[in-house]
C-alpha positions, 0 to 999 in steps of 0.5 A, a space after each residue: 499500499 501507499 499513501 501519498 498526501 499534500 496539505 498547503 496552509 497560507 496567511 495572507 500578509 497583506 489581510 491578516 485576517 484571511 487564511 487558507 488550507 488545501 488538502 489532497 491524499 491518494 491511497 492504493 493498497 492491494 490484498 493484504 496478508 496474514 500469516 502464511 496467506 494473501 488474502 483474496 480481494 482486500 485492496 483499497 483505492 482512495 481519493 481524498 480532498 478538502 479546503 478551507 478558508 477562513 477570515 477570522 478578527 478578535 471579535 467576529 470571523 467565520 469558516 467555509 469548509 469542503 471535504 471530498 472522500 472516494 473510495 473503492 473497497 474490496 471485501 474478502 471473497 470467501 465471506 460470501 459463501 455459496 451454501 452451508 457446507 461452504 460457510 462451515 468449511 470457511 469457518 472451521 478451515 484455518 486457512 483461506 479457502 479462496 487462494 490470492 497471490 498480491 494484487 491490486 485488482 478489485 473484484 465482487 464483492 466491493 464497494 464504491 463510496 462517495 463522501 462530500 461534506 460542506 460546512 460553514 461556521 461563524 462567531 461573533 462577540 456580543 454583550 451577552 457572550 460568544 455566538 457560534 452558528 454552524 450549518 452543514 450538508 453531507 451527501 453519501 453516495 454508496 454502491 455495493 457490488 455483491 457476487 453474481 453467477 453472470 457478472 454485469 457492471 451494474 451496482 445491486 444496491 445505489 443509496 444516496 444519504 442527505 444529511 443537513 445539520 445546524 447548530 446554534 450556540 451562545 457561550 455566555 459571559 460569566 455571571 458571578 462564578 457560573 460559566 457556560 452554554 445554551 444551544 439548539 440543534 437540528 438535523 434533516 436526513 434523507 434516505 433515497 434507494 436508487 435503482 437496484 436489485 435489491 433493498 437494505 435500508 427503505 427510503 425514508 425522512 428524518 428530523 430531529 432538534 434539541 435543546 440544551 444548556 450546560 452550566 459550570 460552577 467554579 470554586 476555590 478547590 472543586 468545580 460543580 458541572 450540569 446539564 439538561 438536554 431535550 430531544 426530539 426526533 422524526 421518521 417517516 418511513 416507505 418500506 416495500 413488503 410482502 412478495 408484492 413489495 407494497 409499500 407501506 408508510 410508517 411514522 414515528 415519533 420520539 422525544 425525551 429529556 437526559 441530564 447530567 451532574 459532575 463534581 470535581 474536587 482536587 483533594 491535594 496538590 497530588 489527587 483529583 476526584 471527579 464523580 458523575 451521575 447521569 442519564 442518557 437517551 437515545 432513539 433507535 436509528 433507521 438502520 435498527 428499525 427497518 434494516 431487511 437484507 444483506 449488510 455487506 460489510 459484515 457478510 451477514 443479514 440484518 433485520 431491523 425491528 419496527 417496535 424498537 423503543 427508545 434507550 435510556 441509560 443511568 450511569 454513575 462514573 468515578 474517576 481518580 487520578 492521583 500523582 505519586 512524587 515526580 514520576 508515578 500517576 495513575 487514572 483510575 475510572 470505575 463505571 456502572 450503568 444501567 440501560 432500559 430498553 438495550 438495543 443490540 445485534 442477536 445471531 440468529 438462524 442461516 439462511 440461504 439467498 440469491 446473493 448467497 448462504 449468510 447468517 442472520 442477526 436480529 435487533 432485539 431489545 432487552 434490559 442490560 447492567 454494563 459495570 467496568 473499569 478503565 486503569 492507567 498508570 504512567 511511570 517517567 524513568 527519568 526525562 526520555 524514558 517513559 512506561 505508561 501501562 492500560 488495562 480495560 474490563 467490562 461486566 456486561 448483564 442481559 438483566 432481563 435474562 440474568 445472562 451475559 450480553 452477546 458481542 462485548 468487547 473482551 477485556 484487554 492489557 497494554 504496555 507501551 514503553 517510550 525513548 525521545 532524545 535529541 541526539 544531535 542538533 542534526 538528529 533531533 526528538 529521536 524516539 524509539 517506541 515498543 507496544 505490547 498488548 493481552 486481549 483475553 477470551 471472551 469467556 462471558 457468552 450467553 449460556 444459549 451462545 451455541 445454539 445461536 453463534 457459531 464458532 465460539 469466541 476467538 482465543 487470547 492473543 498477544 501482539 507487539 509493535 516497535 516504532 523508531 523515528 526522529 527529525 533529520 535537519 538538513 541544513 534548516 530544513 527539517 525531514 520527519 521519518 518514522 518506521 513503524 512494525 506493527 503484530 512483529 511476531 506474526 501473530 495469528 488471532 482472530 477479534 470477537 468484535 470483528 464481523 469477519 472473525 468466522 471467516 479469516 485471521 487477522 493481518 500479521 506483519 505490517 510494515 509502515 514507513 512515514 515521511 513528512 517534509 514541511 516546506 515554509 516560506 516564512 523564514 521565521 516559522 514551521 508550517 
């Protein structure tokens, strides 16, 4: 794979308030490699660009931004099987069933995606505070090319999603020791299915609005923060159903109030304690309500549930940040979350379609209780050598079934050690970094797992990465260079949260060489 990117920033000397930025990226990659094998049809080609122009004064200003993302993505051919025997063979085999060499060719199944974004922002000072307004329009066009018996040039899925968002926000001037902001959000979405011979999501319209307020009270060594938010969401969908694909209209209205309270206390110079209590609300998304067919990128059939209710979550989080002298610092976060009407995907019966043989996943709801902790500790051996250790543990229960929830991340540990130093006037900011992480086997699975999913979650795995780099000064010209080796032991592994874990291993050893050369036309500054 090769990636080339260029960024140009410019500020007009004669008009200091005016500046612009231009960016462009091209990426092309062929089949990636797992330990011992190339993986068929996993290349990618990407062409991205963006442009920004800004006018910034002390009390007012604005910015206009445009970006275009254009990509073609190949999907592993062995993930789209023709019958049950093929699927079981793919799952049970420790080697890819579709042999391949290295190639840049993108065959079916593959996707073509073009995403355009236009965003305008402005701010202005007033007697009340700083007003900020943002408007954005996004156009996302997606084509999916399925495996065919008789191949054509036509896409089997043509989907266009247009999204408009607006935000108006006032960051008010301090009122005594009270600082905060109030605002309003709005969103309008329109999903359009074009000519194609399969439907994943129906045509739908969606409108949403929200009002919110956040306030912070600052004491001498403590801070109290509170927020309220009211959300409204409306859907209108036109869903083709039955053998005759008769269009049925559906309409949904969701609304609710959310809030949060957080308290931070500087217990002493080396200890900060934060407690946050909140409740959050989320309406069902369009794909959770209406999806009905092949989710090509996950190689599975997904079926929405038109009777889903909004999620309501109640959260408690306690975080403690400590310093022990000048070398050791720790961050301990404990959380518990109870979610009414938690929406999740559950694997079910396999199905044979004209597209192939796929596993079916259904959107379902239950009451869930999630408890976990995130831990980190950083130790400075000296001013050049640092080590950071992290750990994450999650216990997710299905309250209604009194069982574990399915498809939850496994516990994991990680360790990073980095050495940085300026070796000479020519070699600056040099570094060597080693990363190691251990991901446990996910043993917290539902008691009926074997009846609904296969195979069982993958084994635990250990990965190690190594990076080296620095800044080379060629006269006054800096050149930043680095080399990273990922999965240096070429570990063969699969990740439980990866949708393709049924069919293929994760990538093996991967080397990444990065070269960045900043050119400055201002002799006093580097850009």
